[in-house]
C-alpha positions as a printed Julia matrix, in Angstrom:
163×3 Matrix{Float64}:
 -23.66  152.62  39.94
 -26.42  153.95  37.6
 -26.9   157.57  37.13
 -30.38  157.01  38.57
 -29.62  155.09  41.57
 -29.52  156.72  45.18
 -27.74  156.44  48.39
 -29.5   156.74  51.16
 -27.96  157.33  54.87
 -28.78  156.53  58.22
 -31.21  159.49  58.87
 -32.92  159.04  55.59
 -33.44  155.45  56.68
 -34.8   156.63  59.86
 -37.44  159.1   58.33
 -38.58  156.42  56.0
 -39.07  154.11  58.8
 -40.36  156.44  61.15
 -43.29  157.15  58.65
 -43.89  153.6   57.58
 -44.11  152.67  61.26
 -46.89  155.81  61.98
 -48.61  154.19  58.96
 -48.69  150.68  60.08
 -50.13  151.76  63.8
 -52.69  153.7   62.0
 -54.18  151.22  59.42
 -53.62  148.39  62.32
 -51.5   146.29  59.65
 -49.47  143.67  60.38
 -45.87  144.89  58.55
 -45.04  146.63  55.64
 -41.79  146.91  53.13
 -40.41  149.42  51.2
 -38.79  148.14  47.66
 -37.08  149.74  44.62
 -38.18  148.73  41.43
 -35.52  146.51  41.13
 -36.31  144.48  43.65
 -34.03  145.7   46.57
 -35.62  145.89  49.62
 -34.73  149.43  51.19
 -36.62  149.1   54.41
 -38.95  146.85  56.41
 -41.53  147.46  59.41
 -43.69  145.4   61.44
 -44.06  141.54  62.07
 -41.39  140.28  59.42
 -39.45  137.73  61.13
 -41.78  134.91  59.85
 -40.92  136.58  55.96
 -38.15  136.03  53.6
 -38.19  139.34  53.0
 -35.35  139.6   50.38
 -37.51  136.92  48.29
 -40.75  138.92  48.82
 -39.27  142.12  47.56
 -37.83  140.82  44.47
 -41.15  138.77  43.58
 -43.24  142.18  44.49
 -40.94  144.22  41.92
 -41.36  141.21  39.4
 -45.33  141.54  39.78
 -44.97  145.22  39.54
 -43.13  144.81  36.39
 -45.4   142.43  34.79
 -48.2   144.34  35.38
 -47.11  147.5   33.98
 -46.84  145.1   30.46
 -50.67  144.34  31.37
 -51.17  148.04  31.78
 -49.58  148.94  28.54
 -51.44  146.12  26.43
 -54.73  147.97  27.88
 -53.69  151.16  27.21
 -52.92  152.62  30.62
 -49.45  153.71  31.05
 -48.78  151.82  34.42
 -50.86  150.71  37.38
 -50.31  152.78  40.33
 -51.76  150.24  43.13
 -51.96  146.44  43.05
 -54.32  144.55  45.53
 -53.75  140.59  46.26
 -56.51  138.87  48.83
 -55.77  135.78  50.64
 -57.56  133.61  53.12
 -55.62  134.72  55.94
 -53.49  137.84  55.01
 -53.84  140.39  51.98
 -51.32  142.7   50.29
 -51.42  146.55  49.09
 -48.82  147.51  46.99
 -48.46  151.06  45.91
 -46.21  152.88  43.7
 -44.08  155.9   45.42
 -42.85  158.27  42.96
 -41.06  156.95  40.06
 -38.53  154.33  42.02
 -40.33  152.38  44.69
 -43.18  150.29  45.93
 -44.77  150.64  49.13
 -45.82  146.73  50.46
 -48.37  146.63  53.41
 -49.36  143.26  54.71
 -52.75  143.2   56.45
 -55.33  140.57  57.91
 -58.79  140.72  58.92
 -58.06  143.41  61.57
 -58.54  146.25  59.2
 -59.79  147.27  55.86
 -58.61  148.04  52.3
 -60.04  151.34  52.64
 -58.34  152.32  55.61
 -54.69  150.59  54.34
 -55.57  152.62  51.18
 -56.04  155.94  53.04
 -52.88  155.29  54.89
 -50.86  154.25  52.06
 -51.44  157.11  49.97
 -50.73  159.81  52.88
 -47.54  157.7   53.78
 -46.47  157.64  49.91
 -46.58  161.5   49.74
 -44.11  161.96  52.37
 -42.04  159.21  51.1
 -42.07  160.35  47.59
 -40.88  163.9   49.52
 -37.92  162.54  51.41
 -36.97  160.6   47.77
 -37.07  163.85  46.3
 -34.78  165.42  48.93
 -32.22  162.68  48.64
 -31.93  163.03  44.88
 -31.8   166.76  44.88
 -29.01  166.95  47.97
 -27.33  163.95  47.57
 -24.63  164.21  50.81
 -21.72  161.82  49.42
 -21.43  163.66  46.28
 -17.64  162.67  45.18
 -16.86  160.96  48.33
 -18.93  158.15  47.34
 -16.89  156.64  44.81
 -14.27  154.38  46.24
 -10.96  155.86  46.19
  -8.01  154.88  43.95
  -5.98  154.12  47.17
  -8.78  151.68  48.67
  -9.14  150.21  45.02
  -5.47  149.57  44.71
  -5.38  147.85  48.5
  -8.34  146.03  47.66
  -6.43  144.69  44.36
  -3.51  143.82  46.35
  -5.28  141.81  48.81
  -7.17  139.81  46.29
  -4.39  139.38  44.34
  -2.63  137.57  47.7
  -5.51  135.65  48.08
  -5.79  134.2   44.99
  -2.09  133.81  43.69
  -1.32  130.68  41.61
């Protein structure tokens, strides 16, 4: 694991999902995704059953990465909000802290202003949760794989792939 990676436990996931769910109800959006900047889906809420959320998460993170380079070329450190408008659905993306992206997908039942307002408030609260996770990791050294487990796993793999 990289030094800046976080381990998010079930309790924190529930907190994240609760905040996102509250945001969805408030701004009447269809769904929301919380994605890390590497393109991994952290969680999702709302009507996501028809979406390939794994691919969408990776593409959205890529969109933010390319936009960061555009920002750099025009003299900005980074653009913190991206908006894509379609015929039926729209996508609002905003940075949450320094490591994740809040993505809100909405239609004409709401306005971009409502989505921006609720997304901004939610981002502040999500950032607080991420800071708590970073400052107080629960697992500490116990999150590392023990030598016994690693040896047992290696023995199993040797059994499976023996010549």
